[in-house]
N, CA, C and O atoms as a GROMACS GRO file, in nm:
protein
  564
    1LEU      N    1  13.429  10.907   7.846
    1LEU     CA    2  13.343  11.023   7.856
    1LEU      C    3  13.354  11.076   7.998
    1LEU      O    4  13.310  11.012   8.094
    2GLU      N    5  13.413  11.193   8.010
    2GLU     CA    6  13.438  11.247   8.143
    2GLU      C    7  13.331  11.344   8.189
    2GLU      O    8  13.313  11.362   8.309
    3SER      N    9  13.260  11.405   8.098
    3SER     CA   10  13.164  11.508   8.133
    3SER      C   11  13.023  11.450   8.142
    3SER      O   12  12.986  11.366   8.060
    4PRO      N   13  12.943  11.494   8.241
    4PRO     CA   14  12.803  11.450   8.245
    4PRO      C   15  12.725  11.496   8.121
    4PRO      O   16  12.629  11.431   8.080
    5HIS      N   17  12.768  11.609   8.062
    5HIS     CA   18  12.703  11.657   7.939
    5HIS      C   19  12.730  11.560   7.824
    5HIS      O   20  12.644  11.536   7.740
    6ALA      N   21  12.851  11.505   7.820
    6ALA     CA   22  12.885  11.409   7.715
    6ALA      C   23  12.803  11.282   7.730
    6ALA      O   24  12.755  11.227   7.632
    7ILE      N   25  12.787  11.236   7.852
    7ILE     CA   26  12.711  11.114   7.876
    7ILE      C   27  12.565  11.133   7.834
    7ILE      O   28  12.507  11.047   7.768
    8ALA      N   29  12.508  11.247   7.871
    8ALA     CA   30  12.369  11.275   7.833
    8ALA      C   31  12.355  11.283   7.681
    8ALA      O   32  12.256  11.236   7.626
    9ALA      N   33  12.454  11.342   7.614
    9ALA     CA   34  12.447  11.355   7.468
    9ALA      C   35  12.456  11.219   7.400
    9ALA      O   36  12.383  11.192   7.305
   10VAL      N   37  12.547  11.134   7.449
   10VAL     CA   38  12.561  11.001   7.389
   10VAL      C   39  12.437  10.917   7.415
   10VAL      O   40  12.393  10.842   7.327
   11ILE      N   41  12.380  10.928   7.534
   11ILE     CA   42  12.257  10.854   7.563
   11ILE      C   43  12.144  10.903   7.472
   11ILE      O   44  12.065  10.822   7.423
   12ALA      N   45  12.136  11.034   7.450
   12ALA     CA   46  12.034  11.087   7.358
   12ALA      C   47  12.053  11.031   7.218
   12ALA      O   48  11.956  10.998   7.150
   13HIS      N   49  12.178  11.020   7.173
   13HIS     CA   50  12.207  10.962   7.042
   13HIS      C   51  12.160  10.816   7.037
   13HIS      O   52  12.095  10.775   6.942
   14GLU      N   53  12.194  10.740   7.139
   14GLU     CA   54  12.154  10.599   7.142
   14GLU      C   55  12.002  10.585   7.152
   14GLU      O   56  11.946  10.490   7.096
   15LEU      N   57  11.936  10.676   7.220
   15LEU     CA   58  11.789  10.676   7.224
   15LEU      C   59  11.733  10.698   7.083
   15LEU      O   60  11.626  10.647   7.050
   16GLY      N   61  11.806  10.773   7.001
   16GLY     CA   62  11.766  10.791   6.862
   16GLY      C   63  11.761  10.659   6.787
   16GLY      O   64  11.673  10.636   6.705
   17HIS      N   65  11.859  10.571   6.817
   17HIS     CA   66  11.856  10.438   6.756
   17HIS      C   67  11.738  10.357   6.810
   17HIS      O   68  11.670  10.289   6.734
   18LEU      N   69  11.715  10.366   6.940
   18LEU     CA   70  11.606  10.289   7.001
   18LEU      C   71  11.469  10.340   6.957
   18LEU      O   72  11.375  10.262   6.944
   19ASN      N   73  11.458  10.471   6.935
   19ASN     CA   74  11.331  10.530   6.895
   19ASN      C   75  11.293  10.492   6.752
   19ASN      O   76  11.176  10.501   6.714
   20SER      N   77  11.390  10.451   6.673
   20SER     CA   78  11.364  10.412   6.534
   20SER      C   79  11.361  10.259   6.527
   20SER      O   80  11.359  10.191   6.630
   21SER      N   81  11.360  10.208   6.409
   21SER     CA   82  11.357  10.062   6.391
   21SER      C   83  11.497  10.001   6.385
   21SER      O   84  11.511   9.883   6.353
   22ASP      N   85  11.601  10.079   6.416
   22ASP     CA   86  11.738  10.030   6.401
   22ASP      C   87  11.764   9.901   6.479
   22ASP      O   88  11.816   9.804   6.423
   23GLY      N   89  11.728   9.898   6.607
   23GLY     CA   90  11.754   9.780   6.689
   23GLY      C   91  11.677   9.658   6.642
   23GLY      O   92  11.732   9.548   6.635
   24ARG      N   93  11.551   9.678   6.610
   24ARG     CA   94  11.469   9.566   6.562
   24ARG      C   95  11.520   9.513   6.429
   24ARG      O   96  11.523   9.392   6.407
   25LEU      N   97  11.560   9.602   6.342
   25LEU     CA   98  11.610   9.560   6.211
   25LEU      C   99  11.742   9.483   6.226
   25LEU      O  100  11.760   9.379   6.162
   26ALA      N  101  11.832   9.534   6.309
   26ALA     CA  102  11.960   9.465   6.330
   26ALA      C  103  11.937   9.326   6.390
   26ALA      O  104  12.002   9.229   6.349
   27SER      N  105  11.845   9.316   6.486
   27SER     CA  106  11.815   9.185   6.546
   27SER      C  107  11.755   9.090   6.443
   27SER      O  108  11.792   8.973   6.438
   28ALA      N  109  11.664   9.140   6.362
   28ALA     CA  110  11.602   9.055   6.261
   28ALA      C  111  11.704   9.005   6.160
   28ALA      O  112  11.699   8.889   6.119
   29LEU      N  113  11.796   9.091   6.120
   29LEU     CA  114  11.900   9.048   6.024
   29LEU      C  115  11.988   8.940   6.084
   29LEU      O  116  12.022   8.844   6.016
   30ARG      N  117  12.023   8.956   6.211
   30ARG     CA  118  12.107   8.854   6.276
   30ARG      C  119  12.030   8.722   6.290
   30ARG      O  120  12.090   8.615   6.275
   31LEU      N  121  11.901   8.728   6.318
   31LEU     CA  122  11.822   8.606   6.332
   31LEU      C  123  11.805   8.532   6.200
   31LEU      O  124  11.784   8.411   6.198
   32MET      N  125  11.814   8.605   6.088
   32MET     CA  126  11.800   8.541   5.958
   32MET      C  127  11.920   8.453   5.925
   32MET      O  128  11.910   8.364   5.840
   33LEU      N  129  12.033   8.477   5.990
   33LEU     CA  130  12.149   8.392   5.968
   33LEU      C  131  12.135   8.266   6.052
   33LEU      O  132  12.111   8.274   6.172
   34LEU      N  133  12.149   8.151   5.991
   34LEU     CA  134  12.136   8.027   6.065
   34LEU      C  135  12.256   8.002   6.154
   34LEU      O  136  12.243   7.944   6.262
   35THR      N  137  12.372   8.044   6.108
   35THR     CA  138  12.493   8.018   6.185
   35THR      C  139  12.598   8.121   6.147
   35THR      O  140  12.598   8.174   6.036
   36GLU      N  141  12.686   8.148   6.239
   36GLU     CA  142  12.803   8.230   6.208
   36GLU      C  143  12.909   8.135   6.154
   36GLU      O  144  12.946   8.038   6.220
   37MET      N  145  12.958   8.163   6.035
   37MET     CA  146  13.058   8.074   5.974
   37MET      C  147  13.191   8.088   6.046
   37MET      O  148  13.238   8.200   6.068
   38GLN      N  149  13.250   7.978   6.081
   38GLN     CA  150  13.384   7.976   6.139
   38GLN      C  151  13.480   7.948   6.024
   38GLN      O  152  13.449   7.870   5.933
   39THR      N  153  13.596   8.009   6.026
   39THR     CA  154  13.691   7.990   5.918
   39THR      C  155  13.822   7.932   5.971
   39THR      O  156  13.916   8.007   5.998
   40PRO      N  157  13.829   7.801   5.987
   40PRO     CA  158  13.956   7.742   6.027
   40PRO      C  159  14.062   7.763   5.920
   40PRO      O  160  14.029   7.789   5.804
   41THR      N  161  14.187   7.753   5.958
   41THR     CA  162  14.295   7.782   5.864
   41THR      C  163  14.307   7.676   5.755
   41THR      O  164  14.347   7.710   5.643
   42LEU      N  165  14.274   7.551   5.783
   42LEU     CA  166  14.293   7.444   5.686
   42LEU      C  167  14.168   7.357   5.677
   42LEU      O  168  14.117   7.309   5.779
   43TYR      N  169  14.120   7.337   5.558
   43TYR     CA  170  14.007   7.247   5.534
   43TYR      C  171  14.055   7.134   5.446
   43TYR      O  172  14.140   7.155   5.360
   44PRO      N  173  14.004   7.014   5.466
   44PRO     CA  174  14.035   6.909   5.369
   44PRO      C  175  13.968   6.943   5.235
   44PRO      O  176  13.861   7.003   5.233
   45LEU      N  177  14.030   6.905   5.128
   45LEU     CA  178  13.980   6.938   4.995
   45LEU      C  179  13.838   6.884   4.972
   45LEU      O  180  13.758   6.949   4.904
   46TRP      N  181  13.807   6.768   5.028
   46TRP     CA  182  13.674   6.709   5.006
   46TRP      C  183  13.562   6.789   5.072
   46TRP      O  184  13.445   6.770   5.037
   47SER      N  185  13.594   6.879   5.165
   47SER     CA  186  13.488   6.953   5.236
   47SER      C  187  13.446   7.081   5.162
   47SER      O  188  13.351   7.146   5.203
   48LEU      N  189  13.516   7.117   5.052
   48LEU     CA  190  13.483   7.241   4.980
   48LEU      C  191  13.337   7.249   4.936
   48LEU      O  192  13.274   7.352   4.958
   49PRO      N  193  13.281   7.146   4.875
   49PRO     CA  194  13.140   7.157   4.834
   49PRO      C  195  13.046   7.176   4.954
   49PRO      O  196  12.948   7.249   4.944
   50PHE      N  197  13.076   7.111   5.065
   50PHE     CA  198  12.991   7.122   5.183
   50PHE      C  199  13.001   7.262   5.245
   50PHE      O  200  12.901   7.318   5.291
   51ARG      N  201  13.121   7.316   5.246
   51ARG     CA  202  13.138   7.452   5.300
   51ARG      C  203  13.065   7.553   5.213
   51ARG      O  204  13.002   7.646   5.265
   52GLY      N  205  13.073   7.536   5.080
   52GLY     CA  206  13.002   7.627   4.990
   52GLY      C  207  12.852   7.619   5.009
   52GLY      O  208  12.784   7.722   5.010
   53LEU      N  209  12.801   7.499   5.024
   53LEU     CA  210  12.658   7.481   5.047
   53LEU      C  211  12.617   7.542   5.182
   53LEU      O  212  12.514   7.609   5.190
   54ALA      N  213  12.696   7.519   5.285
   54ALA     CA  214  12.665   7.575   5.417
   54ALA      C  215  12.671   7.728   5.412
   54ALA      O  216  12.588   7.795   5.474
   55TRP      N  217  12.768   7.783   5.340
   55TRP     CA  218  12.780   7.928   5.326
   55TRP      C  219  12.655   7.986   5.261
   55TRP      O  220  12.603   8.089   5.304
   56PHE      N  221  12.606   7.920   5.157
   56PHE     CA  222  12.488   7.965   5.087
   56PHE      C  223  12.362   7.947   5.171
   56PHE      O  224  12.282   8.039   5.183
   57MET      N  225  12.344   7.830   5.229
   57MET     CA  226  12.222   7.797   5.304
   57MET      C  227  12.210   7.877   5.434
   57MET      O  228  12.099   7.904   5.479
   58SER      N  229  12.322   7.915   5.494
   58SER     CA  230  12.316   7.986   5.622
   58SER      C  231  12.274   8.131   5.608
   58SER      O  232  12.238   8.196   5.706
   59GLY      N  233  12.280   8.183   5.486
   59GLY     CA  234  12.248   8.325   5.466
   59GLY      C  235  12.372   8.411   5.457
   59GLY      O  236  12.363   8.530   5.428
   60GLU      N  237  12.488   8.352   5.482
   60GLU     CA  238  12.613   8.428   5.474
   60GLU      C  239  12.641   8.479   5.334
   60GLU      O  240  12.703   8.584   5.317
   61ALA      N  241  12.596   8.406   5.231
   61ALA     CA  242  12.620   8.449   5.093
   61ALA      C  243  12.551   8.582   5.066
   61ALA      O  244  12.610   8.673   5.009
   62VAL      N  245  12.425   8.594   5.108
   62VAL     CA  246  12.351   8.718   5.089
   62VAL      C  247  12.414   8.830   5.171
   62VAL      O  248  12.428   8.942   5.124
   63LEU      N  249  12.451   8.797   5.295
   63LEU     CA  250  12.514   8.897   5.381
   63LEU      C  251  12.644   8.948   5.319
   63LEU      O  252  12.671   9.068   5.324
   64SER      N  253  12.724   8.860   5.262
   64SER     CA  254  12.849   8.902   5.198
   64SER      C  255  12.823   8.992   5.078
   64SER      O  256  12.892   9.092   5.058
   65PHE      N  257  12.722   8.956   4.998
   65PHE     CA  258  12.689   9.033   4.879
   65PHE      C  259  12.634   9.171   4.916
   65PHE      O  260  12.662   9.269   4.848
   66MET      N  261  12.556   9.179   5.024
   66MET     CA  262  12.490   9.303   5.063
   66MET      C  263  12.567   9.383   5.168
   66MET      O  264  12.516   9.484   5.217
   67ALA      N  265  12.688   9.342   5.204
   67ALA     CA  266  12.761   9.407   5.313
   67ALA      C  267  12.780   9.557   5.289
   67ALA      O  268  12.750   9.638   5.377
   68ASN      N  269  12.830   9.596   5.173
   68ASN     CA  270  12.855   9.738   5.148
   68ASN      C  271  12.727   9.822   5.145
   68ASN      O  272  12.723   9.928   5.207
   69PRO      N  273  12.622   9.779   5.076
   69PRO     CA  274  12.499   9.858   5.081
   69PRO      C  275  12.442   9.871   5.222
   69PRO      O  276  12.392   9.977   5.260
   70TRP      N  277  12.451   9.762   5.302
   70TRP     CA  278  12.401   9.770   5.438
   70TRP      C  279  12.483   9.868   5.520
   70TRP      O  280  12.427   9.945   5.599
   71GLU      N  281  12.615   9.867   5.505
   71GLU     CA  282  12.698   9.960   5.581
   71GLU      C  283  12.668  10.104   5.542
   71GLU      O  284  12.669  10.193   5.628
   72MET      N  285  12.640  10.129   5.414
   72MET     CA  286  12.600  10.263   5.373
   72MET      C  287  12.470  10.302   5.443
   72MET      O  288  12.455  10.416   5.488
   73TYR      N  289  12.378  10.210   5.452
   73TYR     CA  290  12.251  10.237   5.520
   73TYR      C  291  12.275  10.265   5.669
   73TYR      O  292  12.220  10.361   5.724
   74TRP      N  293  12.357  10.181   5.734
   74TRP     CA  294  12.380  10.200   5.879
   74TRP      C  295  12.452  10.331   5.906
   74TRP      O  296  12.426  10.395   6.008
   75ARG      N  297  12.542  10.373   5.817
   75ARG     CA  298  12.608  10.503   5.836
   75ARG      C  299  12.505  10.616   5.830
   75ARG      O  300  12.515  10.713   5.905
   76SER      N  301  12.406  10.604   5.742
   76SER     CA  302  12.303  10.708   5.734
   76SER      C  303  12.220  10.710   5.861
   76SER      O  304  12.170  10.816   5.900
   77ARG      N  305  12.204  10.596   5.925
   77ARG     CA  306  12.127  10.589   6.049
   77ARG      C  307  12.199  10.662   6.163
   77ARG      O  308  12.134  10.707   6.258
   78GLU      N  309  12.330  10.673   6.156
   78GLU     CA  310  12.404  10.749   6.258
   78GLU      C  311  12.364  10.896   6.251
   78GLU      O  312  12.348  10.960   6.355
   79PHE      N  313  12.348  10.950   6.130
   79PHE     CA  314  12.304  11.089   6.116
   79PHE      C  315  12.164  11.107   6.174
   79PHE      O  316  12.134  11.208   6.238
   80THR      N  317  12.077  11.008   6.151
   80THR     CA  318  11.941  11.015   6.203
   80THR      C  319  11.940  11.014   6.355
   80THR      O  320  11.866  11.090   6.418
   81ALA      N  321  12.022  10.930   6.415
   81ALA     CA  322  12.032  10.926   6.562
   81ALA      C  323  12.091  11.056   6.615
   81ALA      O  324  12.050  11.104   6.720
   82ASP      N  325  12.187  11.114   6.543
   82ASP     CA  326  12.243  11.243   6.583
   82ASP      C  327  12.135  11.351   6.583
   82ASP      O  328  12.126  11.430   6.677
   83LEU      N  329  12.052  11.353   6.479
   83LEU     CA  330  11.947  11.455   6.471
   83LEU      C  331  11.842  11.435   6.579
   83LEU      O  332  11.782  11.532   6.626
   84TYR      N  333  11.817  11.312   6.619
   84TYR     CA  334  11.726  11.286   6.730
   84TYR      C  335  11.782  11.348   6.858
   84TYR      O  336  11.710  11.412   6.934
   85ALA      N  337  11.913  11.328   6.880
   85ALA     CA  338  11.977  11.389   6.998
   85ALA      C  339  11.968  11.541   6.991
   85ALA      O  340  11.947  11.606   7.093
   86ALA      N  341  11.985  11.598   6.873
   86ALA     CA  342  11.975  11.744   6.857
   86ALA      C  343  11.834  11.792   6.888
   86ALA      O  344  11.817  11.897   6.950
   87ARG      N  345  11.734  11.716   6.846
   87ARG     CA  346  11.594  11.754   6.877
   87ARG      C  347  11.567  11.749   7.027
   87ARG      O  348  11.479  11.819   7.076
   88LEU      N  349  11.642  11.667   7.099
   88LEU     CA  350  11.629  11.661   7.244
   88LEU      C  351  11.712  11.769   7.313
   88LEU      O  352  11.716  11.775   7.436
   89GLY      N  353  11.776  11.855   7.234
   89GLY     CA  354  11.856  11.963   7.292
   89GLY      C  355  11.999  11.924   7.322
   89GLY      O  356  12.070  11.999   7.389
   90GLN      N  357  12.044  11.809   7.274
   90GLN     CA  358  12.178  11.760   7.302
   90GLN      C  359  12.274  11.778   7.185
   90GLN      O  360  12.384  11.723   7.186
   91GLY      N  361  12.233  11.854   7.083
   91GLY     CA  362  12.317  11.873   6.964
   91GLY      C  363  12.452  11.933   6.993
   91GLY      O  364  12.554  11.876   6.953
   92PRO      N  365  12.459  12.049   7.063
   92PRO     CA  366  12.590  12.108   7.091
   92PRO      C  367  12.679  12.018   7.176
   92PRO      O  368  12.799  12.008   7.153
   93ALA      N  369  12.620  11.952   7.275
   93ALA     CA  370  12.699  11.864   7.361
   93ALA      C  371  12.750  11.743   7.283
   93ALA      O  372  12.863  11.700   7.302
   94LEU      N  373  12.666  11.688   7.195
   94LEU     CA  374  12.708  11.573   7.114
   94LEU      C  375  12.817  11.615   7.016
   94LEU      O  376  12.914  11.542   6.997
   95ALA      N  377  12.801  11.732   6.953
   95ALA     CA  378  12.903  11.781   6.860
   95ALA      C  379  13.036  11.799   6.933
   95ALA      O  380  13.141  11.760   6.881
   96SER      N  381  13.031  11.856   7.052
   96SER     CA  382  13.154  11.876   7.130
   96SER      C  383  13.215  11.743   7.170
   96SER      O  384  13.337  11.726   7.165
   97THR      N  385  13.132  11.648   7.209
   97THR     CA  386  13.182  11.515   7.247
   97THR      C  387  13.247  11.446   7.129
   97THR      O  388  13.355  11.388   7.142
   98LEU      N  389  13.183  11.451   7.012
   98LEU     CA  390  13.241  11.391   6.893
   98LEU      C  391  13.375  11.457   6.858
   98LEU      O  392  13.471  11.390   6.820
   99GLU      N  393  13.378  11.589   6.870
   99GLU     CA  394  13.499  11.664   6.836
   99GLU      C  395  13.616  11.627   6.927
   99GLU      O  396  13.729  11.614   6.880
  100HIS      N  397  13.588  11.610   7.055
  100HIS     CA  398  13.697  11.583   7.150
  100HIS      C  399  13.728  11.436   7.169
  100HIS      O  400  13.842  11.400   7.198
  101ASP      N  401  13.628  11.349   7.153
  101ASP     CA  402  13.650  11.208   7.182
  101ASP      C  403  13.663  11.119   7.059
  101ASP      O  404  13.714  11.007   7.070
  102SER      N  405  13.619  11.165   6.942
  102SER     CA  406  13.626  11.080   6.822
  102SER      C  407  13.726  11.131   6.719
  102SER      O  408  13.804  11.053   6.665
  103MET      N  409  13.723  11.260   6.692
  103MET     CA  410  13.806  11.314   6.583
  103MET      C  411  13.956  11.288   6.601
  103MET      O  412  14.023  11.255   6.503
  104PRO      N  413  14.012  11.302   6.722
  104PRO     CA  414  14.157  11.279   6.733
  104PRO      C  415  14.199  11.137   6.696
  104PRO      O  416  14.314  11.115   6.658
  105TYR      N  417  14.108  11.040   6.705
  105TYR     CA  418  14.143  10.901   6.679
  105TYR      C  419  14.096  10.852   6.543
  105TYR      O  420  14.119  10.736   6.506
  106GLU      N  421  14.031  10.939   6.468
  106GLU     CA  422  13.977  10.899   6.339
  106GLU      C  423  14.088  10.890   6.234
  106GLU      O  424  14.179  10.973   6.230
  107ARG      N  425  14.079  10.788   6.151
  107ARG     CA  426  14.176  10.774   6.043
  107ARG      C  427  14.101  10.775   5.910
  107ARG      O  428  13.983  10.741   5.904
  108SER      N  429  14.170  10.815   5.807
  108SER     CA  430  14.109  10.822   5.675
  108SER      C  431  14.085  10.681   5.620
  108SER      O  432  14.171  10.594   5.633
  109ILE      N  433  13.969  10.661   5.561
  109ILE     CA  434  13.936  10.532   5.499
  109ILE      C  435  13.918  10.557   5.350
  109ILE      O  436  13.827  10.629   5.310
  110PRO      N  437  14.004  10.497   5.266
  110PRO     CA  438  13.989  10.516   5.122
  110PRO      C  439  13.852  10.468   5.074
  110PRO      O  440  13.805  10.362   5.115
  111ARG      N  441  13.790  10.546   4.987
  111ARG     CA  442  13.660  10.512   4.931
  111ARG      C  443  13.560  10.475   5.041
  111ARG      O  444  13.498  10.368   5.038
  112MET      N  445  13.546  10.566   5.138
  112MET     CA  446  13.459  10.544   5.254
  112MET      C  447  13.319  10.500   5.213
  112MET      O  448  13.258  10.416   5.279
  113ARG      N  449  13.269  10.557   5.105
  113ARG     CA  450  13.132  10.525   5.062
  113ARG      C  451  13.113  10.376   5.038
  113ARG      O  452  13.005  10.322   5.063
  114TYR      N  453  13.218  10.308   4.991
  114TYR     CA  454  13.207  10.166   4.959
  114TYR      C  455  13.275  10.077   5.063
  114TYR      O  456  13.293   9.958   5.040
  115SER      N  457  13.312  10.136   5.176
  115SER     CA  458  13.382  10.057   5.278
  115SER      C  459  13.282   9.987   5.368
  115SER      O  460  13.161  10.006   5.355
  116ARG      N  461  13.332   9.908   5.458
  116ARG     CA  462  13.247   9.840   5.556
  116ARG      C  463  13.254   9.909   5.691
  116ARG      O  464  13.225   9.847   5.794
  117ALA      N  465  13.292  10.036   5.692
  117ALA     CA  466  13.296  10.112   5.817
  117ALA      C  467  13.154  10.133   5.867
  117ALA      O  468  13.063  10.162   5.790
  118SER      N  469  13.136  10.118   5.997
  118SER     CA  470  13.000  10.125   6.052
  118SER      C  471  12.955  10.268   6.082
  118SER      O  472  12.835  10.292   6.094
  119HIS      N  473  13.048  10.361   6.094
  119HIS     CA  474  13.012  10.499   6.126
  119HIS      C  475  13.069  10.593   6.020
  119HIS      O  476  13.176  10.567   5.966
  120PRO      N  477  12.998  10.702   5.992
  120PRO     CA  478  13.049  10.801   5.896
  120PRO      C  479  13.161  10.882   5.961
  120PRO      O  480  13.185  10.874   6.082
  121TYR      N  481  13.230  10.960   5.878
  121TYR     CA  482  13.332  11.049   5.932
  121TYR      C  483  13.271  11.144   6.033
  121TYR      O  484  13.153  11.178   6.023
  122THR      N  485  13.349  11.186   6.128
  122THR     CA  486  13.301  11.270   6.238
  122THR      C  487  13.273  11.413   6.194
  122THR      O  488  13.176  11.473   6.240
  123LYS      N  489  13.356  11.470   6.106
  123LYS     CA  490  13.338  11.610   6.066
  123LYS      C  491  13.199  11.639   6.010
  123LYS      O  492  13.137  11.736   6.052
  124PRO      N  493  13.147  11.559   5.915
  124PRO     CA  494  13.012  11.588   5.865
  124PRO      C  495  12.905  11.574   5.973
  124PRO      O  496  12.805  11.646   5.971
  125ARG      N  497  12.925  11.482   6.066
  125ARG     CA  498  12.828  11.467   6.174
  125ARG      C  499  12.826  11.592   6.261
  125ARG      O  500  12.719  11.641   6.298
  126ILE      N  501  12.943  11.645   6.292
  126ILE     CA  502  12.953  11.766   6.374
  126ILE      C  503  12.890  11.883   6.300
  126ILE      O  504  12.816  11.962   6.359
  127ALA      N  505  12.919  11.895   6.170
  127ALA     CA  506  12.863  12.006   6.092
  127ALA      C  507  12.710  12.001   6.090
  127ALA      O  508  12.645  12.104   6.106
  128LYS      N  509  12.653  11.882   6.072
  128LYS     CA  510  12.507  11.871   6.072
  128LYS      C  511  12.448  11.902   6.209
  128LYS      O  512  12.344  11.966   6.219
  129LEU      N  513  12.516  11.858   6.314
  129LEU     CA  514  12.467  11.887   6.449
  129LEU      C  515  12.470  12.037   6.477
  129LEU      O  516  12.376  12.091   6.536
  130ARG      N  517  12.576  12.103   6.436
  130ARG     CA  518  12.588  12.247   6.462
  130ARG      C  519  12.493  12.329   6.376
  130ARG      O  520  12.454  12.439   6.414
  131ALA      N  521  12.455  12.276   6.260
  131ALA     CA  522  12.363  12.348   6.172
  131ALA      C  523  12.217  12.328   6.214
  131ALA      O  524  12.130  12.405   6.174
  132HIS      N  525  12.191  12.227   6.296
  132HIS     CA  526  12.054  12.198   6.337
  132HIS      C  527  12.008  12.300   6.440
  132HIS      O  528  12.078  12.325   6.538
  133PRO      N  529  11.891  12.361   6.419
  133PRO     CA  530  11.843  12.460   6.516
  133PRO      C  531  11.812  12.393   6.652
  133PRO      O  532  11.765  12.280   6.658
  134GLN      N  533  11.841  12.467   6.757
  134GLN     CA  534  11.814  12.415   6.892
  134GLN      C  535  11.669  12.439   6.928
  134GLN      O  536  11.614  12.544   6.898
  135PRO      N  537  11.606  12.340   6.994
  135PRO     CA  538  11.467  12.360   7.037
  135PRO      C  539  11.461  12.465   7.146
  135PRO      O  540  11.556  12.480   7.223
  136PRO      N  541  11.351  12.539   7.154
  136PRO     CA  542  11.337  12.635   7.264
  136PRO      C  543  11.342  12.564   7.399
  136PRO      O  544  11.303  12.448   7.409
  137ALA      N  545  11.389  12.633   7.501
  137ALA     CA  546  11.399  12.574   7.635
  137ALA      C  547  11.262  12.526   7.678
  137ALA      O  548  11.162  12.597   7.661
  138GLY      N  549  11.255  12.407   7.734
  138GLY     CA  550  11.129  12.350   7.781
  138GLY      C  551  11.050  12.281   7.672
  138GLY      O  552  10.946  12.222   7.701
  139ASP      N  553  11.097  12.285   7.547
  139ASP     CA  554  11.024  12.224   7.435
  139ASP      C  555  11.090  12.092   7.391
  139ASP      O  556  11.065  12.044   7.281
  140GLN      N  557  11.173  12.035   7.478
  140GLN     CA  558  11.243  11.912   7.442
  140GLN      C  559  11.152  11.793   7.464
  140GLN      O  560  11.076  11.788   7.561
  141GLN      N  561  11.160  11.697   7.373
  141GLN     CA  562  11.070  11.580   7.376
  141GLN      C  563  11.100  11.490   7.492
  141GLN      O  564  11.034  11.388   7.510
   0.00000   0.00000   0.00000
């Protein structure tokens, strides 16, 4: 990020996450996992039942089952954080930053809706930011 306007816009977006329950929810979900499962390349055959039990008991089983719905939820939270930045008057700057710093590096993801991508495509984010009315000068939160 080379422009001070870009930095302010990105900070406003991140403040949108902090202003909501996003950070607390992400922390709570991580705390619910007892352990991060390590996946060595080779396990002895006798350890399979123990690994399955550990996978289930640690919470990883639920996390694996719910991964796609959670990613869909987190992608929607990106739009919410974008709109928070727009309400702070940073919508045009954030749209411009996304256009110049994200779009050139974005690649197509087949069936994005069901993928585990953490962020939505950039084009719809830019369109929503540009469609959002700007607050009057001096009326920023």
